[in-house]
N, C-alpha and C positions, 0 to 999 in steps of 0.2 A: 676822773673817775676810772676805776679799773673795770673793764668789761670783758666778760667771758663770752665768746661767740661759738655757737654750736651749729655747724652746717648739718642739717638733718637729711643728708643723702650721701651714700657711700661712693657714688660714681662721680669722677671729676668732670665728666662731660654733661652732667645734669645742669639744669637752669639754676640750681642752688649755688653752684660754684661762682658764676659771675655776680650773682646777687650778694653772696658772702664777701667777695672781693670789694664790691661797692660799699657794703655796710662797714667793713673794716677801714676802707679808705676814708669814708666820711667821719667815722669815729676818731681816727687818728688825726685827721686834718683839723678837727675841732678840739683837739687837746686831750683826748682820752687815751689811756693805755689799753691795748687790746691783746687778748690771748685767744688763739683759735685752737679748740680741742683737737680737731683733725690733724693739725700740724704736729701734735704730740702722739700720733697713732692711736687716738681714742677709739676704743671698741664699745659702741653704745649698747650692744645686745648681750644679755647673759647667755652663757653656754647652758646646755641642758644640765650638766653637772653642777654649775653654780646655782641654777634655779632650784634644783633638788635640795641643795644644802642651805638655801637662803634663810630658813627659819630655825635651823638647828645649830649648825656649826660653820656659818659662812666665814670664809677667810677674807676678812676686810682688808688685810694688808695688800691684797692684789689691786685695790682701788684707792690706796692712801693718797697717791699723787693727785688723782681726780678730786677727791674729797677736799684736799688742801686748796686746789684751784677754785672750787666752788665757794669755800669759806672765805677766800681772799677777794672774790669778785663782789663788786658793788652793784653790778647789773649783769644779767644773763640774757643774751640775745639769741633767740632760736630762729634760724633761717630755714623755713620749710615751705614747700610748694603744696598747696591743697587744691586738688581738682574740684571744679564746680560740682561735678556729679557726686563727690563725697560730702559736700556741704548741703547740697540741695537735692535730695532724692527725688523730688517731684519735678526735676528739670524737664522742660518741654511741656509740662502740663498746663492746660489753659486755666486761668483764674477767673 
């Protein structure tokens, strides 16, 4: 299976980096082909100019390679750290 891995953190010193390395290693060891978007200098955020043009005249050719990678992938793996305080706003509250 061809897997597209997206490390959802721009800093290489974040916990996402070793987790992504582990995910890629396990996928490859079990026979999957893996492509890491950050290895291709993937820019996950729209610029202000791109966002303003999104519904009118968005220049899709800027992301053609990423679109092709998504279409070719049989699985997309997102590696993201979520702090408990983001998931559980009542953290520390007594039940």
